[in-house]
C-alpha positions as CSV (number, residue, x, y, z in Angstrom):
1,M,-80.1,138.6,22.8
2,I,-81.3,137.7,19.2
3,L,-84.7,139.3,19.8
4,K,-83.1,142.5,21.2
5,R,-80.9,142.7,18.0
6,V,-83.9,142.2,15.8
7,L,-85.7,145.0,17.6
8,S,-82.7,147.2,17.2
9,A,-82.6,146.4,13.5
10,F,-86.2,147.3,13.1
11,A,-85.9,150.5,15.2
12,I,-83.2,151.7,12.8
13,V,-85.5,151.3,9.9
14,S,-88.6,152.7,11.6
15,L,-86.7,155.8,12.6
16,V,-84.5,155.5,9.5
17,W,-81.8,158.0,10.5
18,S,-82.6,159.1,14.0
19,S,-81.1,156.0,15.6
20,A,-77.7,157.0,14.3
21,F,-78.3,160.7,15.1
22,S,-78.9,160.1,18.8
23,Q,-75.1,159.7,19.1
24,I,-74.2,163.2,17.7
25,K,-74.6,166.8,18.8
26,T,-77.6,168.7,17.7
27,V,-77.2,171.6,15.3
28,K,-79.0,174.9,14.7
29,S,-78.7,175.2,10.9
30,A,-78.1,173.4,7.7
31,D,-77.3,174.1,4.0
32,R,-80.1,174.5,1.6
33,Q,-81.7,171.6,-0.3
34,P,-80.9,171.5,-4.0
35,A,-83.2,173.0,-6.6
36,K,-86.5,171.0,-6.8
37,I,-87.4,168.8,-9.8
38,E,-90.7,167.4,-10.9
39,T,-92.4,165.5,-8.1
40,P,-91.7,161.8,-8.4
41,F,-94.6,160.7,-6.2
42,V,-98.3,160.9,-7.0
43,V,-101.5,160.6,-5.0
44,G,-102.4,157.0,-4.5
45,E,-98.8,155.7,-4.4
46,R,-98.4,152.9,-1.8
47,L,-95.1,151.2,-1.2
48,E,-94.8,148.1,1.0
49,Y,-91.5,146.9,2.3
50,E,-90.3,143.8,4.3
51,V,-87.7,144.5,7.0
52,S,-85.2,141.7,7.7
53,W,-82.1,141.2,9.7
54,S,-79.0,139.2,8.5
55,S,-81.0,138.0,5.5
56,F,-83.1,135.4,7.4
57,I,-85.1,137.0,10.2
58,V,-88.1,139.1,9.1
59,A,-88.6,141.7,11.8
60,G,-91.2,144.0,10.4
61,E,-92.8,145.9,7.6
62,L,-92.7,149.5,6.4
63,I,-95.5,151.2,4.4
64,L,-95.1,154.5,2.6
65,E,-98.2,156.2,1.2
66,T,-99.1,159.4,-0.6
67,K,-102.6,159.7,0.6
68,E,-104.0,162.9,-0.8
69,R,-103.4,166.3,-2.2
70,R,-105.8,169.1,-1.2
71,D,-106.1,172.5,0.4
72,F,-105.0,172.6,4.0
73,N,-106.1,176.0,5.4
74,G,-105.0,177.8,2.3
75,V,-102.0,175.6,1.5
76,D,-102.0,173.3,-1.5
77,G,-100.4,170.2,0.0
78,F,-99.6,166.5,-0.1
79,H,-100.5,164.2,2.9
80,V,-97.9,161.4,3.1
81,S,-97.4,158.8,5.7
82,A,-94.9,156.2,7.0
83,L,-96.0,153.2,9.0
84,A,-93.4,150.9,10.5
85,Q,-94.4,148.0,12.6
86,S,-93.0,144.7,13.9
87,V,-94.3,141.4,12.6
88,G,-94.0,137.7,13.5
89,L,-92.2,136.6,16.6
90,V,-91.1,140.1,17.4
91,N,-94.7,141.4,17.4
92,L,-95.7,138.7,20.0
93,T,-93.2,140.0,22.6
94,V,-92.8,143.0,24.7
95,L,-90.5,144.3,22.0
96,K,-93.3,145.1,19.6
97,V,-93.0,148.3,17.6
98,K,-95.6,150.4,15.8
99,D,-94.7,153.9,14.6
100,N,-97.0,156.1,12.6
101,Y,-95.7,159.3,10.9
102,D,-97.9,161.7,9.0
103,S,-96.4,164.6,7.1
104,F,-98.1,167.5,5.2
105,I,-96.0,168.8,2.4
106,N,-96.4,172.1,0.6
107,A,-96.9,171.2,-3.1
108,A,-95.1,174.3,-4.3
109,T,-91.9,174.0,-2.2
110,L,-92.0,170.2,-1.3
111,Q,-91.3,171.2,2.3
112,P,-93.4,170.0,5.3
113,F,-95.6,172.5,7.1
114,R,-97.1,170.0,9.6
115,A,-96.1,166.6,11.1
116,E,-97.7,164.1,13.4
117,K,-96.3,161.1,15.2
118,N,-97.9,158.2,17.1
119,S,-95.4,155.7,18.4
120,R,-95.5,152.5,20.4
121,R,-92.3,150.7,21.6
122,G,-93.2,147.8,23.8
123,K,-95.3,149.2,26.6
124,K,-94.2,152.8,25.9
125,R,-96.5,155.0,23.9
126,A,-95.8,158.6,22.6
127,Q,-97.6,160.9,20.3
128,G,-97.2,164.5,19.2
129,S,-97.4,167.0,16.4
130,M,-95.6,170.1,15.2
131,S,-96.2,173.0,12.7
132,L,-93.3,174.2,10.6
133,D,-93.1,177.8,9.3
134,Q,-90.3,177.4,6.7
135,E,-90.3,181.1,5.7
136,K,-90.1,182.4,9.3
137,G,-87.7,179.7,10.4
138,K,-89.8,178.5,13.3
139,A,-91.3,175.2,14.4
140,T,-94.1,175.1,17.0
141,L,-94.4,171.9,19.0
142,E,-97.6,170.4,20.5
143,D,-96.6,171.6,24.0
144,G,-96.3,175.2,22.7
145,R,-92.6,175.4,22.6
146,S,-91.0,177.1,19.6
147,I,-87.7,176.1,17.9
148,E,-85.7,178.0,15.3
149,I,-85.2,176.0,12.2
150,P,-83.4,176.6,8.9
151,Q,-85.3,176.4,5.7
152,N,-85.7,173.0,4.2
153,T,-86.2,171.3,7.6
154,Y,-88.0,167.9,7.4
155,D,-89.7,165.4,9.7
156,L,-89.0,161.7,9.2
157,A,-92.0,161.0,6.9
158,S,-91.2,163.8,4.5
159,L,-87.4,163.3,4.5
160,L,-87.4,160.2,2.3
161,Y,-89.7,161.9,-0.2
162,A,-87.2,164.9,-0.2
163,I,-84.3,162.6,-1.1
164,R,-86.3,161.2,-4.0
165,T,-86.3,164.7,-5.5
166,M,-82.5,165.1,-5.5
167,D,-80.3,165.7,-8.5
168,I,-79.0,162.2,-9.1
169,T,-75.8,163.2,-10.9
170,Q,-73.0,161.0,-9.6
171,G,-71.0,162.7,-6.8
172,K,-73.6,165.2,-5.9
173,A,-73.9,165.7,-2.2
174,Y,-76.6,167.6,-0.3
175,Q,-77.4,168.4,3.3
176,F,-80.9,168.2,4.8
177,T,-82.1,169.0,8.3
178,L,-84.2,166.6,10.3
179,L,-86.4,167.7,13.2
180,E,-87.2,164.8,15.5
181,D,-88.4,164.8,19.1
182,G,-87.7,168.6,19.3
183,K,-84.1,168.3,18.2
184,L,-82.4,169.3,14.9
185,Y,-79.9,167.0,13.1
186,N,-77.9,167.5,9.9
187,L,-77.9,164.7,7.3
188,T,-75.6,164.4,4.3
189,A,-77.0,162.5,1.3
190,Q,-74.6,161.7,-1.6
191,V,-75.1,160.0,-4.9
192,E,-72.5,157.2,-5.1
193,G,-73.3,155.7,-8.5
194,R,-75.5,153.3,-10.3
195,E,-76.2,149.6,-10.0
196,K,-78.5,147.0,-11.6
197,I,-80.2,145.0,-8.9
198,T,-82.8,142.2,-8.8
199,T,-85.5,141.9,-6.1
200,R,-88.7,139.9,-5.8
201,T,-90.5,142.6,-7.7
202,G,-88.2,142.7,-10.7
203,K,-85.0,144.0,-12.2
204,Y,-84.1,147.6,-11.8
205,D,-81.5,150.2,-12.9
206,T,-80.9,152.0,-9.6
207,V,-79.1,155.1,-8.3
208,I,-77.3,154.6,-5.0
209,V,-77.7,157.4,-2.4
210,S,-75.6,157.0,0.8
211,T,-76.6,158.9,3.9
212,R,-74.9,159.7,7.1
213,A,-74.9,162.2,10.0
214,A,-73.3,165.5,8.9
215,N,-71.6,166.4,12.1
216,G,-68.1,167.1,10.8
217,S,-66.7,163.9,12.4
218,K,-64.1,161.8,10.6
219,E,-65.2,158.7,12.5
220,K,-66.4,155.7,10.5
221,D,-70.1,155.7,9.7
222,P,-71.5,153.0,12.1
223,Y,-74.5,152.2,9.9
224,K,-73.5,152.6,6.3
225,L,-77.0,153.4,5.2
226,K,-77.7,153.2,1.5
227,I,-80.9,153.9,-0.5
228,Y,-81.4,152.4,-4.0
229,L,-83.7,154.6,-6.1
230,T,-85.0,153.6,-9.5
231,N,-83.4,155.6,-12.2
232,D,-86.6,156.8,-13.7
233,A,-89.3,159.4,-13.2
234,S,-90.8,157.7,-10.1
235,R,-87.5,157.4,-8.1
236,L,-88.9,154.5,-6.1
237,P,-86.8,153.4,-3.1
238,I,-86.4,149.8,-4.1
239,L,-84.0,148.8,-1.4
240,I,-82.6,150.3,1.8
241,R,-79.5,148.7,3.4
242,A,-77.7,149.4,6.7
243,E,-74.7,147.5,8.0
244,P,-74.2,147.9,11.8
245,T,-71.5,145.7,13.3
246,W,-74.1,143.0,14.4
247,G,-75.5,142.2,10.9
248,E,-77.0,143.6,7.8
249,I,-80.5,145.2,7.9
250,K,-82.4,145.1,4.6
251,V,-85.6,146.9,3.7
252,E,-86.9,145.5,0.4
253,L,-89.9,146.7,-1.6
254,I,-92.3,143.8,-2.0
255,Q,-95.3,145.7,-3.6
256,A,-95.8,149.0,-5.3
257,T,-99.2,150.4,-6.4
258,G,-100.4,153.7,-7.8
259,T,-96.9,154.8,-8.8
260,K,-96.0,157.5,-11.3
261,K,-96.2,156.4,-14.9
262,K,-92.7,156.0,-16.6
């Protein structure tokens, strides 16, 4: 039972929001993202996180990287990635997880135009890719299917980068659209306030952004997911917390290299 809960905790982090979204109805459109600000991430940035459950079981690691910026068939873009994998005892069981997400983001709009996924959950493996035409409102999946999308639609890897570009004025709330496994979901991200926190990497003045499924339901948020961003030019996600009923999940930054200069 404990191992199953550890895996569930890690799955929430590796998928970030899609674990919660699987319980709601899909949508066809979403509101626009707020006006863009200067890019807080730079090429060479690498963020390494430790994923723990109930403050004592280390279940996995998460690595976010801004790998390159170059011309992709005529589009000036960033290549970013997210790697989430189990470690320790979990990795030695059939519950092992390894998810690779690669996103290619238009440098002018900060919207993704291509996304790739390679996932392993125990013995199950899945991979796929999709192209996103934000202007025409269409996503083309690897199997040839097309899906109508609103502008400012994101895959999992690019979504956290998009949240880092938000206006961090307290009380501001925005809606994003996530495209995952061929389905569209709405996400609301709201700036709750500021808090000084201390982690293993130092002391930070942070901005707290809460996220939840934007399905119009008045039901209590089952995960209470919060992201703590540094209140500076780099907007680093220092800490991510979720509080399902069976224990707190914590994703804590343990190393950051190549970040934007303050």
